[in-house]
N, C-alpha and C positions, 0 to 999 in steps of 0.2 A: 669197131666200137660196138659194144652190145647196146641194144635198145630196150629200155623198159618204160613203155608208155601205158601206165596203169592208173586208173582213177583212185585207187586206194594207196598209192605211194606215199609213204610217210615222211614227215620232216626228218626222222632219224636217218632215213636213207640219204637225204640231201646232205645232212651233216657229215655222215661217213664219207661221201664223195668229196666235199669241199674242204674237210679238215686238213690242216697243215699244207694248204695250197694258197697261192696268190690268185685271187678271183676277180677277173674282168666282169663288169655288170652292164647289161643292156636293159634299159627300161622303156616301157610303152605306156599308152594312155590308162591301162589297167591299174597302174600304181596311184594315179591320181583320182580315181573315182571316190575314194574315201575322203577327198578333200572337196567333193561336190562338183568335180569337173567330169562330164560324161565321157564314156568310151565310145569310139567309132563303131566297134564291131561287137561289143560285149552282148550279153543276154539282156534283152529289152531296149537295146540302142535303136532309134528310129533309123530308117533307111535314108541316106543323105549323100548328095553329090556335091562335094565342096567346089568352089569356083576354081577353074584351072588358070594357069598363068596366062594361056593364050586368050581366054575370056577377059581376064583383067586387062590385058593390053588392047583388046580388040575394040571396045567402044567406051564412051564416057559414061553411059548409064550403068554398064557393069561395074565400073570403078566406083560409081556413087553407091550402088547396091552393096558392094563389098565393104567400103569405108563406113557407111552408116551402120551395117551389121557388126563390123568389127569393133567399132567404137562402143556400141551397146554391149557387145559380149565382153569386151575388155574391162569394162566397169565391174562387171560381175566377177570376171576372171581374176583380177587383181585383188579382189577380196578373199580369194581362197587361201587357205593356210596349209603348210605342210602337215602331212599326217604321219603315223608312227612308222610307215614303211620308209619315208623319206629320211626320217631321223635315224632309223636303224642303219641304213646305208652310210649316212654320215658317220655314225659310230664306228662301222666297220672300216671306213677309210681312215679315221683317226687312229685306230688300232693297228693299221698296216695290213689289214687282211685283203682289202681291195685297193688297188692303185688309183682308182677313179670311177666315174660312172659315165657311160655313153647313154644318151637319152634321145628318144624320138619325140618327146614332148617339147612344147614351146612355152610352158607355163613358168619356168624359172624356179619351181618349188624345191628342186635338189639344192640349188645354191642357198636358197633362204633357210634350208634345214641344216646348212653347215658343210655341205660337200664342197671340197676346195678344188678338185679337178673334175670338171664336168665338160663333156663334149656334146653339145646340143646339135645332133645331126641335122635337125630341120629348122634351126635358128632359134630365135627368142622373141617373144611378142613385146618385149619392153624396149626394143630398138626399131627405128624407122630408117629406110634407106631411100636415097634419091636415085631413080633409075637413070637419070641423065648424067649427073656429075659424081655420084657415089657418096655424097656427103651423108653422114650418119647423124640421126637426131635421137633424143631421148623420147620414149613414147608418151611420157607425162607431158612434155612440152607440146607435142602434136595434138594430144587429147584436149589440152587447154585452148588450142586454136579451134578445134572442131566445136567445142562448147561455145565459144565466142561467136563462131560463124553460123552455128545452127542452134540457137537457144531454145527452138521448139522441140528439139530432139531430146526426149527423156527416157529413162530406163523403165519399161514397164515391169511390174512385179512378176509376171509370168513369162518373161522373155526366155527362149530356149537357146542355150549356148551350146557350143561344140568344143571339142578338145583343142581346136586351133584358135578359140577365143572369138569365133564368128557367132553371129545370131541372125535369125531370120527377120528381115525388114521388107515390106512390100512397097510403101509410099516413099520413094526416094528422089523423085524428080526435083524437088526444091532443095535437095542436100547440096551444101557447098564443100568441095573437097579441098583440103589444105595443099599447098604446093611447096616446093623446096624454096626456102628463103635465100638461098645462094644463087640458083640459076633459074628458078621458075619451073623446073621440071616435076614430073609425076613422082608421087611418094608411094612407097609400099612397106608394109611391116616386114621386118628382116627375117622372114620365114619362108621356107620352101614350099611353094605352091605345088598342087598337083600338076604335073607336066614339066616340072623343073627338076634339075638334078642337084643332089647334095654337092656342095663345093668340094672340089678334089682335095684341098689341104685339109678340110674338116674330116672328110672320110679317112684320110690317111692318119690323122691323129687318133680316130677311133680304132683303126686297125692296129696302130702301135700299141694301145692299150691291151688289146687281145694278144698281140705278139709278146708282150711282157708279162703275161699271166700264165698260170698253170691250169686254169679252168675258166669256164664262161658260165655265168648265171644270167638267164633272161627272166625278167619279171614284169608281168602285166602287159605283154605284147603278143598279138595274134601272129606277128611276123609276116603279115600280109603285104607290107611295104618292102620294096626291093632292097633298100639300104640295110634293113634289119637282117633279112635272111641271107644277104651277102656275108655279113659278119659272122653269122652261125655257120655258114658254109666254110669260111676261112678257118674258124676254130676246128670244125670236123676235120678239115684237111691236114691240120696241125695235130690231129689225134688228141685234142683236148677233151676232157669230160665236159659235158654240157648238161646243165640243169635247167629245165623250163618250169617256171611257176606261173600259171595262168588258169583262169576259170574257163573251161571250154577248149576246143581244139585250137592248134596253132599250125602254121605251115612247117614249123621246126620239129614237130613231135617225132617224126620218123628219124631225125638226125639226133635226137636227144639220147643222153645216157639215161637220164631219169626225167619224167614229166610228173610234176606235182600239180593236181587239179585242186587249186585252193586259192583263197584270197591272198593278195600280196602283203598286206599290212601285218597280219598276224604271223605269216610265214617268215617274213623277213626279220620281225622282232625275235622270233624263235631261232632263227639262224644267227643273229647277232649275239643273242645270250649264250648260244653254244660254242661260237667260233672265236669270240674274243677271249683271250687268256685272262 
């Protein structure tokens, strides 16, 4: 596969590569920045070490800090709206150009934009799971419980959120954590923490999307997380054309057929306009 990693790659080049092909799509945090959700690694993103699964399980105070921050972040998170990039991908799916979207995001914005087949590699913030019995809950119900248990916890105007819906909170000692109403076990948002693995069946669903396509389009991901680069490598081994759209370098640049250093919203809109018959 030839590699063309150039800063001045044009949208026309991407259109030429993707035209008349079925295109699997992998998205990352960069596609949601225009919806007001920050990127982990994009330009200007603060250095941040999210809580690991081991820390979450390790002690009660860590769970308090996570749940307090996640609750505040979720209030701002759920107010975000899909942007033009999300809607462009939904249009491409409706038109039969793409079979579905694989996303590393947990914000649910692809589904809200109208995408019908979405594989959320890292889970979704709108669900909560009991770690003891596996019971699943709607996040809205758990959020209502948190509000009732912690009426003092309010959303400050300047709260800093992250792509996983978390926020920085320091005073958490008096925070009360909700527990499973079925077995009393500990609850966790149904997202993949750092230190956890993507569920095998979910990764297999993502790989099936790539296997059923003639090309792979990566939008708004630095591909620094293992699950994303594995899918890119899978596409490379299948000798599929790979187009990467991202501001700044990614770990997939040397595997790409074409790298477009540009914003995802405007680029995806241009692709949709050109590729939909």
